[in-house]
C-alpha positions, 0 to 999 in steps of 0.5 A: 311188210309181207302183207302185199306179198301175201295178198298177191300169192293169194290173188294170183292163185285164186285167179289161176285156180278160177281160169282153171275151172272155167277152161274145164267147164268150157271144153267138157270132159267129152271127146271132140265131135268129128264130121266130114273131115271136121272136128269140133274142139275146145280150146285146150283140146286144140292145144293139146293136140298142136293143131295150129290156126288156119291162117287162109294160105292153106284154104282153098275157097269158092263162092256160090250166089244163092237166091239172087234178087230173092228173100234169103239171097246170099253168098255161101262161103265154102273153105277147104283145108288144101294142106296136109295139116290140120288147122282150126277155124274161129269166130267169122270170116273178115269180109269186104264186099266189092270195092266198099272199105267197111268189114262186114259185122257178124250176123245178130241171127246167127247162133252164138259160138264165135269162140268155138275152135272147129278144127278142119283136117286135110280136104275137110270143109267149113261153111259161112255165108254173107247175108245180102239185104236191098232196101235202098233205091241204089244198092252197091252192086259187085262180082267180087270180094275179100276174105281173110280168117279171123284169130281169137282176138279178131285180128286178120291174116292175109286176105283173098279176093274171090268171085261169085258164081251161080249154080251153073257156075257162071260168074254172079253179080250181087247187090246189097245196101246191107250184109253180115256174115255168119260163123264158120260152121261144119253144115251150110247155113240156110242149106234149104 
């Protein structure tokens, strides 16, 4: 009669030990790496410091339309923590271009690492890019899009409507037949 309870207790203990080992392996023993108002950290480290997830309300965004009409055309998204407290981002932003209803997927060319939490200190910046591809005769065209932060489960927070601008700070329409998004990062993607 006790056998099911013993098996359940043993299974629970084994699962807990395996989870603890995997968290230790994931976060490592090294300290967090700081860079430009941003701290790269593991899941346990962010939980230990009490840093909350960015929900988007505390972020100030800018969008630069780069290489319009050329190979490598993309929208560079810069998110700056305008709050007095640090917060973390993970994965890639949820983006809907123009008046379409499709949320863009993650770029298959982007490096893995979407589960990594990137802590953004007050005034710190993180970057993502929307890669734009035009291979149809009649691509979509827009000036703006909506963006929302994702949590670790993929759910999104409140959306913000943004317009894109060129290097001269003028509104810049963009075209696409296909598009995808890169993970948040401390370095600008395609910074060449």
